mmCIF file of the N, C-alpha and C atoms, coordinates in Angstrom:
data_MODEL
# 
_entry.id   MODEL 
# 
loop_
_atom_site.group_PDB 
_atom_site.id 
_atom_site.type_symbol 
_atom_site.label_atom_id 
_atom_site.label_alt_id 
_atom_site.label_comp_id 
_atom_site.label_asym_id 
_atom_site.label_entity_id 
_atom_site.label_seq_id 
_atom_site.pdbx_PDB_ins_code 
_atom_site.Cartn_x 
_atom_site.Cartn_y 
_atom_site.Cartn_z 
_atom_site.occupancy 
_atom_site.B_iso_or_equiv 
_atom_site.pdbx_formal_charge 
_atom_site.auth_seq_id 
_atom_site.auth_comp_id 
_atom_site.auth_asym_id 
_atom_site.auth_atom_id 
_atom_site.pdbx_PDB_model_num 
ATOM 1   N N  . UNK A 1 1  ? 77.129 129.946 -9.266 1.00 0.00 ? 1  UNK A N  1 
ATOM 2   C CA . UNK A 1 1  ? 78.113 130.656 -8.460 1.00 0.00 ? 1  UNK A CA 1 
ATOM 3   C C  . UNK A 1 1  ? 77.843 132.160 -8.546 1.00 0.00 ? 1  UNK A C  1 
ATOM 4   N N  . UNK A 1 2  ? 77.839 132.837 -7.396 1.00 0.00 ? 2  UNK A N  1 
ATOM 5   C CA . UNK A 1 2  ? 77.579 134.277 -7.406 1.00 0.00 ? 2  UNK A CA 1 
ATOM 6   C C  . UNK A 1 2  ? 78.620 135.031 -8.231 1.00 0.00 ? 2  UNK A C  1 
ATOM 7   N N  . UNK A 1 3  ? 78.146 136.038 -8.920 1.00 0.00 ? 3  UNK A N  1 
ATOM 8   C CA . UNK A 1 3  ? 79.049 136.812 -9.769 1.00 0.00 ? 3  UNK A CA 1 
ATOM 9   C C  . UNK A 1 3  ? 79.471 138.120 -9.117 1.00 0.00 ? 3  UNK A C  1 
ATOM 10  N N  . UNK A 1 4  ? 78.718 138.577 -8.127 1.00 0.00 ? 4  UNK A N  1 
ATOM 11  C CA . UNK A 1 4  ? 79.123 139.807 -7.452 1.00 0.00 ? 4  UNK A CA 1 
ATOM 12  C C  . UNK A 1 4  ? 78.883 139.682 -5.956 1.00 0.00 ? 4  UNK A C  1 
ATOM 13  N N  . UNK A 1 5  ? 79.322 140.653 -5.224 1.00 0.00 ? 5  UNK A N  1 
ATOM 14  C CA . UNK A 1 5  ? 79.261 140.606 -3.766 1.00 0.00 ? 5  UNK A CA 1 
ATOM 15  C C  . UNK A 1 5  ? 77.818 140.557 -3.262 1.00 0.00 ? 5  UNK A C  1 
ATOM 16  N N  . UNK A 1 6  ? 76.899 141.293 -3.875 1.00 0.00 ? 6  UNK A N  1 
ATOM 17  C CA . UNK A 1 6  ? 75.503 141.283 -3.443 1.00 0.00 ? 6  UNK A CA 1 
ATOM 18  C C  . UNK A 1 6  ? 74.890 139.892 -3.583 1.00 0.00 ? 6  UNK A C  1 
ATOM 19  N N  . UNK A 1 7  ? 75.181 139.218 -4.699 1.00 0.00 ? 7  UNK A N  1 
ATOM 20  C CA . UNK A 1 7  ? 74.676 137.862 -4.899 1.00 0.00 ? 7  UNK A CA 1 
ATOM 21  C C  . UNK A 1 7  ? 75.272 136.909 -3.864 1.00 0.00 ? 7  UNK A C  1 
ATOM 22  N N  . UNK A 1 8  ? 76.533 137.088 -3.577 1.00 0.00 ? 8  UNK A N  1 
ATOM 23  C CA . UNK A 1 8  ? 77.209 136.244 -2.595 1.00 0.00 ? 8  UNK A CA 1 
ATOM 24  C C  . UNK A 1 8  ? 76.596 136.445 -1.205 1.00 0.00 ? 8  UNK A C  1 
ATOM 25  N N  . UNK A 1 9  ? 76.334 137.689 -0.848 1.00 0.00 ? 9  UNK A N  1 
ATOM 26  C CA . UNK A 1 9  ? 75.724 137.995 0.446  1.00 0.00 ? 9  UNK A CA 1 
ATOM 27  C C  . UNK A 1 9  ? 74.326 137.399 0.520  1.00 0.00 ? 9  UNK A C  1 
ATOM 28  N N  . UNK A 1 10 ? 73.538 137.540 -0.545 1.00 0.00 ? 10 UNK A N  1 
ATOM 29  C CA . UNK A 1 10 ? 72.191 136.964 -0.588 1.00 0.00 ? 10 UNK A CA 1 
ATOM 30  C C  . UNK A 1 10 ? 72.242 135.450 -0.420 1.00 0.00 ? 10 UNK A C  1 
ATOM 31  N N  . UNK A 1 11 ? 73.195 134.820 -1.074 1.00 0.00 ? 11 UNK A N  1 
ATOM 32  C CA . UNK A 1 11 ? 73.361 133.375 -0.964 1.00 0.00 ? 11 UNK A CA 1 
ATOM 33  C C  . UNK A 1 11 ? 73.689 132.975 0.480  1.00 0.00 ? 11 UNK A C  1 
ATOM 34  N N  . UNK A 1 12 ? 74.596 133.711 1.099  1.00 0.00 ? 12 UNK A N  1 
ATOM 35  C CA . UNK A 1 12 ? 74.953 133.432 2.487  1.00 0.00 ? 12 UNK A CA 1 
ATOM 36  C C  . UNK A 1 12 ? 73.766 133.638 3.419  1.00 0.00 ? 12 UNK A C  1 
ATOM 37  N N  . UNK A 1 13 ? 72.988 134.687 3.202  1.00 0.00 ? 13 UNK A N  1 
ATOM 38  C CA . UNK A 1 13 ? 71.808 134.941 4.031  1.00 0.00 ? 13 UNK A CA 1 
ATOM 39  C C  . UNK A 1 13 ? 70.790 133.819 3.884  1.00 0.00 ? 13 UNK A C  1 
ATOM 40  N N  . UNK A 1 14 ? 70.616 133.331 2.678  1.00 0.00 ? 14 UNK A N  1 
ATOM 41  C CA . UNK A 1 14 ? 69.708 132.212 2.433  1.00 0.00 ? 14 UNK A CA 1 
ATOM 42  C C  . UNK A 1 14 ? 70.188 130.967 3.157  1.00 0.00 ? 14 UNK A C  1 
ATOM 43  N N  . UNK A 1 15 ? 71.475 130.718 3.101  1.00 0.00 ? 15 UNK A N  1 
ATOM 44  C CA . UNK A 1 15 ? 72.034 129.551 3.792  1.00 0.00 ? 15 UNK A CA 1 
ATOM 45  C C  . UNK A 1 15 ? 71.843 129.667 5.302  1.00 0.00 ? 15 UNK A C  1 
ATOM 46  N N  . UNK A 1 16 ? 72.035 130.857 5.853  1.00 0.00 ? 16 UNK A N  1 
ATOM 47  C CA . UNK A 1 16 ? 71.860 131.069 7.292  1.00 0.00 ? 16 UNK A CA 1 
ATOM 48  C C  . UNK A 1 16 ? 70.404 130.826 7.675  1.00 0.00 ? 16 UNK A C  1 
ATOM 49  N N  . UNK A 1 17 ? 69.458 131.325 6.895  1.00 0.00 ? 17 UNK A N  1 
ATOM 50  C CA . UNK A 1 17 ? 68.043 131.122 7.186  1.00 0.00 ? 17 UNK A CA 1 
ATOM 51  C C  . UNK A 1 17 ? 67.681 129.637 7.136  1.00 0.00 ? 17 UNK A C  1 
ATOM 52  N N  . UNK A 1 18 ? 68.225 128.920 6.175  1.00 0.00 ? 18 UNK A N  1 
ATOM 53  C CA . UNK A 1 18 ? 67.967 127.486 6.079  1.00 0.00 ? 18 UNK A CA 1 
ATOM 54  C C  . UNK A 1 18 ? 68.521 126.754 7.302  1.00 0.00 ? 18 UNK A C  1 
ATOM 55  N N  . UNK A 1 19 ? 69.691 127.157 7.740  1.00 0.00 ? 19 UNK A N  1 
ATOM 56  C CA . UNK A 1 19 ? 70.279 126.536 8.931  1.00 0.00 ? 19 UNK A CA 1 
ATOM 57  C C  . UNK A 1 19 ? 69.455 126.850 10.173 1.00 0.00 ? 19 UNK A C  1 
ATOM 58  N N  . UNK A 1 20 ? 68.933 128.071 10.277 1.00 0.00 ? 20 UNK A N  1 
ATOM 59  C CA . UNK A 1 20 ? 68.084 128.433 11.404 1.00 0.00 ? 20 UNK A CA 1 
ATOM 60  C C  . UNK A 1 20 ? 66.833 127.559 11.437 1.00 0.00 ? 20 UNK A C  1 
ATOM 61  N N  . UNK A 1 21 ? 66.217 127.342 10.276 1.00 0.00 ? 21 UNK A N  1 
ATOM 62  C CA . UNK A 1 21 ? 65.023 126.514 10.212 1.00 0.00 ? 21 UNK A CA 1 
ATOM 63  C C  . UNK A 1 21 ? 65.347 125.071 10.590 1.00 0.00 ? 21 UNK A C  1 
ATOM 64  N N  . UNK A 1 22 ? 66.488 124.587 10.154 1.00 0.00 ? 22 UNK A N  1 
ATOM 65  C CA . UNK A 1 22 ? 66.900 123.224 10.493 1.00 0.00 ? 22 UNK A CA 1 
ATOM 66  C C  . UNK A 1 22 ? 67.138 123.095 12.004 1.00 0.00 ? 22 UNK A C  1 
ATOM 67  N N  . UNK A 1 23 ? 67.751 124.092 12.602 1.00 0.00 ? 23 UNK A N  1 
ATOM 68  C CA . UNK A 1 23 ? 67.998 124.079 14.049 1.00 0.00 ? 23 UNK A CA 1 
ATOM 69  C C  . UNK A 1 23 ? 66.677 124.104 14.809 1.00 0.00 ? 23 UNK A C  1 
ATOM 70  N N  . UNK A 1 24 ? 65.719 124.922 14.361 1.00 0.00 ? 24 UNK A N  1 
ATOM 71  C CA . UNK A 1 24 ? 64.415 124.970 15.015 1.00 0.00 ? 24 UNK A CA 1 
ATOM 72  C C  . UNK A 1 24 ? 63.720 123.614 14.935 1.00 0.00 ? 24 UNK A C  1 
ATOM 73  N N  . UNK A 1 25 ? 63.826 122.981 13.786 1.00 0.00 ? 25 UNK A N  1 
ATOM 74  C CA . UNK A 1 25 ? 63.226 121.655 13.608 1.00 0.00 ? 25 UNK A CA 1 
ATOM 75  C C  . UNK A 1 25 ? 63.881 120.646 14.540 1.00 0.00 ? 25 UNK A C  1 
ATOM 76  N N  . UNK A 1 26 ? 65.194 120.693 14.642 1.00 0.00 ? 26 UNK A N  1 
ATOM 77  C CA . UNK A 1 26 ? 65.912 119.781 15.534 1.00 0.00 ? 26 UNK A CA 1 
ATOM 78  C C  . UNK A 1 26 ? 65.566 120.057 16.987 1.00 0.00 ? 26 UNK A C  1 
ATOM 79  N N  . UNK A 1 27 ? 65.428 121.322 17.362 1.00 0.00 ? 27 UNK A N  1 
ATOM 80  C CA . UNK A 1 27 ? 65.050 121.673 18.731 1.00 0.00 ? 27 UNK A CA 1 
ATOM 81  C C  . UNK A 1 27 ? 63.678 121.097 19.076 1.00 0.00 ? 27 UNK A C  1 
ATOM 82  N N  . UNK A 1 28 ? 62.739 121.185 18.132 1.00 0.00 ? 28 UNK A N  1 
ATOM 83  C CA . UNK A 1 28 ? 61.398 120.640 18.362 1.00 0.00 ? 28 UNK A CA 1 
ATOM 84  C C  . UNK A 1 28 ? 61.464 119.127 18.531 1.00 0.00 ? 28 UNK A C  1 
ATOM 85  N N  . UNK A 1 29 ? 62.266 118.469 17.703 1.00 0.00 ? 29 UNK A N  1 
ATOM 86  C CA . UNK A 1 29 ? 62.416 117.021 17.801 1.00 0.00 ? 29 UNK A CA 1 
ATOM 87  C C  . UNK A 1 29 ? 63.046 116.618 19.132 1.00 0.00 ? 29 UNK A C  1 
ATOM 88  N N  . UNK A 1 30 ? 64.032 117.367 19.568 1.00 0.00 ? 30 UNK A N  1 
ATOM 89  C CA . UNK A 1 30 ? 64.694 117.083 20.848 1.00 0.00 ? 30 UNK A CA 1 
ATOM 90  C C  . UNK A 1 30 ? 63.701 117.244 21.992 1.00 0.00 ? 30 UNK A C  1 
ATOM 91  N N  . UNK A 1 31 ? 62.878 118.274 21.954 1.00 0.00 ? 31 UNK A N  1 
ATOM 92  C CA . UNK A 1 31 ? 61.876 118.484 22.997 1.00 0.00 ? 31 UNK A CA 1 
ATOM 93  C C  . UNK A 1 31 ? 60.899 117.310 23.043 1.00 0.00 ? 31 UNK A C  1 
ATOM 94  N N  . UNK A 1 32 ? 60.446 116.862 21.870 1.00 0.00 ? 32 UNK A N  1 
ATOM 95  C CA . UNK A 1 32 ? 59.543 115.712 21.817 1.00 0.00 ? 32 UNK A CA 1 
ATOM 96  C C  . UNK A 1 32 ? 60.216 114.474 22.407 1.00 0.00 ? 32 UNK A C  1 
ATOM 97  N N  . UNK A 1 33 ? 61.479 114.274 22.087 1.00 0.00 ? 33 UNK A N  1 
ATOM 98  C CA . UNK A 1 33 ? 62.202 113.117 22.606 1.00 0.00 ? 33 UNK A CA 1 
ATOM 99  C C  . UNK A 1 33 ? 62.370 113.203 24.115 1.00 0.00 ? 33 UNK A C  1 
ATOM 100 N N  . UNK A 1 34 ? 62.644 114.393 24.629 1.00 0.00 ? 34 UNK A N  1 
ATOM 101 C CA . UNK A 1 34 ? 62.774 114.571 26.075 1.00 0.00 ? 34 UNK A CA 1 
ATOM 102 C C  . UNK A 1 34 ? 61.455 114.268 26.778 1.00 0.00 ? 34 UNK A C  1 
ATOM 103 N N  . UNK A 1 35 ? 60.345 114.690 26.180 1.00 0.00 ? 35 UNK A N  1 
ATOM 104 C CA . UNK A 1 35 ? 59.034 114.409 26.759 1.00 0.00 ? 35 UNK A CA 1 
ATOM 105 C C  . UNK A 1 35 ? 58.747 112.908 26.740 1.00 0.00 ? 35 UNK A C  1 
ATOM 106 N N  . UNK A 1 36 ? 59.086 112.264 25.649 1.00 0.00 ? 36 UNK A N  1 
ATOM 107 C CA . UNK A 1 36 ? 58.887 110.822 25.546 1.00 0.00 ? 36 UNK A CA 1 
ATOM 108 C C  . UNK A 1 36 ? 59.724 110.088 26.581 1.00 0.00 ? 36 UNK A C  1 
ATOM 109 N N  . UNK A 1 37 ? 60.957 110.508 26.756 1.00 0.00 ? 37 UNK A N  1 
ATOM 110 C CA . UNK A 1 37 ? 61.838 109.884 27.751 1.00 0.00 ? 37 UNK A CA 1 
ATOM 111 C C  . UNK A 1 37 ? 61.242 110.044 29.150 1.00 0.00 ? 37 UNK A C  1 
ATOM 112 N N  . UNK A 1 38 ? 60.738 111.229 29.464 1.00 0.00 ? 38 UNK A N  1 
ATOM 113 C CA . UNK A 1 38 ? 60.139 111.465 30.779 1.00 0.00 ? 38 UNK A CA 1 
ATOM 114 C C  . UNK A 1 38 ? 58.923 110.562 30.987 1.00 0.00 ? 38 UNK A C  1 
ATOM 115 N N  . UNK A 1 39 ? 58.105 110.414 29.939 1.00 0.00 ? 39 UNK A N  1 
ATOM 116 C CA . UNK A 1 39 ? 56.933 109.541 30.033 1.00 0.00 ? 39 UNK A CA 1 
ATOM 117 C C  . UNK A 1 39 ? 57.358 108.091 30.231 1.00 0.00 ? 39 UNK A C  1 
ATOM 118 N N  . UNK A 1 40 ? 58.363 107.662 29.519 1.00 0.00 ? 40 UNK A N  1 
ATOM 119 C CA . UNK A 1 40 ? 58.839 106.284 29.645 1.00 0.00 ? 40 UNK A CA 1 
ATOM 120 C C  . UNK A 1 40 ? 59.438 106.027 31.022 1.00 0.00 ? 40 UNK A C  1 
ATOM 121 N N  . UNK A 1 41 ? 60.156 106.999 31.549 1.00 0.00 ? 41 UNK A N  1 
ATOM 122 C CA . UNK A 1 41 ? 60.715 106.840 32.901 1.00 0.00 ? 41 UNK A CA 1 
ATOM 123 C C  . UNK A 1 41 ? 59.604 106.713 33.932 1.00 0.00 ? 41 UNK A C  1 
ATOM 124 N N  . UNK A 1 42 ? 58.552 107.519 33.769 1.00 0.00 ? 42 UNK A N  1 
ATOM 125 C CA . UNK A 1 42 ? 57.418 107.436 34.689 1.00 0.00 ? 42 UNK A CA 1 
ATOM 126 C C  . UNK A 1 42 ? 56.749 106.069 34.572 1.00 0.00 ? 42 UNK A C  1 
ATOM 127 N N  . UNK A 1 43 ? 56.627 105.564 33.369 1.00 0.00 ? 43 UNK A N  1 
ATOM 128 C CA . UNK A 1 43 ? 56.032 104.248 33.157 1.00 0.00 ? 43 UNK A CA 1 
ATOM 129 C C  . UNK A 1 43 ? 56.879 103.148 33.788 1.00 0.00 ? 43 UNK A C  1 
ATOM 130 N N  . UNK A 1 44 ? 58.188 103.248 33.638 1.00 0.00 ? 44 UNK A N  1 
ATOM 131 C CA . UNK A 1 44 ? 59.089 102.270 34.255 1.00 0.00 ? 44 UNK A CA 1 
ATOM 132 C C  . UNK A 1 44 ? 58.927 102.299 35.772 1.00 0.00 ? 44 UNK A C  1 
ATOM 133 N N  . UNK A 1 45 ? 58.843 103.483 36.345 1.00 0.00 ? 45 UNK A N  1 
ATOM 134 C CA . UNK A 1 45 ? 58.653 103.599 37.797 1.00 0.00 ? 45 UNK A CA 1 
ATOM 135 C C  . UNK A 1 45 ? 57.346 102.937 38.228 1.00 0.00 ? 45 UNK A C  1 
ATOM 136 N N  . UNK A 1 46 ? 56.272 103.174 37.466 1.00 0.00 ? 46 UNK A N  1 
ATOM 137 C CA . UNK A 1 46 ? 54.985 102.556 37.791 1.00 0.00 ? 46 UNK A CA 1 
ATOM 138 C C  . UNK A 1 46 ? 55.071 101.033 37.704 1.00 0.00 ? 46 UNK A C  1 
ATOM 139 N N  . UNK A 1 47 ? 55.728 100.541 36.659 1.00 0.00 ? 47 UNK A N  1 
ATOM 140 C CA . UNK A 1 47 ? 55.859 99.093  36.493 1.00 0.00 ? 47 UNK A CA 1 
ATOM 141 C C  . UNK A 1 47 ? 56.692 98.473  37.615 1.00 0.00 ? 47 UNK A C  1 
ATOM 142 N N  . UNK A 1 48 ? 57.713 99.176  38.057 1.00 0.00 ? 48 UNK A N  1 
ATOM 143 C CA . UNK A 1 48 ? 58.524 98.677  39.169 1.00 0.00 ? 48 UNK A CA 1 
ATOM 144 C C  . UNK A 1 48 ? 57.683 98.586  40.442 1.00 0.00 ? 48 UNK A C  1 
ATOM 145 N N  . UNK A 1 49 ? 56.852 99.592  40.670 1.00 0.00 ? 49 UNK A N  1 
ATOM 146 C CA . UNK A 1 49 ? 55.986 99.554  41.856 1.00 0.00 ? 49 UNK A CA 1 
ATOM 147 C C  . UNK A 1 49 ? 54.994 98.399  41.771 1.00 0.00 ? 49 UNK A C  1 
ATOM 148 N N  . UNK A 1 50 ? 54.440 98.167  40.589 1.00 0.00 ? 50 UNK A N  1 
ATOM 149 C CA . UNK A 1 50 ? 53.512 97.050  40.423 1.00 0.00 ? 50 UNK A CA 1 
ATOM 150 C C  . UNK A 1 50 ? 54.215 95.713  40.667 1.00 0.00 ? 50 UNK A C  1 
ATOM 151 N N  . UNK A 1 51 ? 55.443 95.608  40.178 1.00 0.00 ? 51 UNK A N  1 
ATOM 152 C CA . UNK A 1 51 ? 56.188 94.367  40.350 1.00 0.00 ? 51 UNK A CA 1 
ATOM 153 C C  . UNK A 1 51 ? 56.477 94.130  41.829 1.00 0.00 ? 51 UNK A C  1 
ATOM 154 N N  . UNK A 1 52 ? 56.859 95.151  42.531 1.00 0.00 ? 52 UNK A N  1 
ATOM 155 C CA . UNK A 1 52 ? 57.159 95.039  43.955 1.00 0.00 ? 52 UNK A CA 1 
ATOM 156 C C  . UNK A 1 52 ? 55.918 94.638  44.728 1.00 0.00 ? 52 UNK A C  1 
ATOM 157 N N  . UNK A 1 53 ? 54.779 95.232  44.371 1.00 0.00 ? 53 UNK A N  1 
ATOM 158 C CA . UNK A 1 53 ? 53.550 94.918  45.116 1.00 0.00 ? 53 UNK A CA 1 
ATOM 159 C C  . UNK A 1 53 ? 53.037 93.514  44.810 1.00 0.00 ? 53 UNK A C  1 
ATOM 160 N N  . UNK A 1 54 ? 53.413 92.940  43.656 1.00 0.00 ? 54 UNK A N  1 
ATOM 161 C CA . UNK A 1 54 ? 53.015 91.580  43.305 1.00 0.00 ? 54 UNK A CA 1 
ATOM 162 C C  . UNK A 1 54 ? 53.879 90.532  43.990 1.00 0.00 ? 54 UNK A C  1 
ATOM 163 N N  . UNK A 1 55 ? 55.043 90.903  44.413 1.00 0.00 ? 55 UNK A N  1 
ATOM 164 C CA . UNK A 1 55 ? 55.970 89.922  44.994 1.00 0.00 ? 55 UNK A CA 1 
ATOM 165 C C  . UNK A 1 55 ? 55.665 89.594  46.416 1.00 0.00 ? 55 UNK A C  1 
# 
């Protein structure tokens, strides 16, 4: 536990930096997921066209 205001401020700054890094990591993961979803949607569209042309 911080004993003075400077230590408390340093602790808070460290926590903020850790949260920023976590948010950046989550943003990267979300972007990857959005790209994967777009690829899967394109694949579904292609498969639907193939199914229609086979019928």
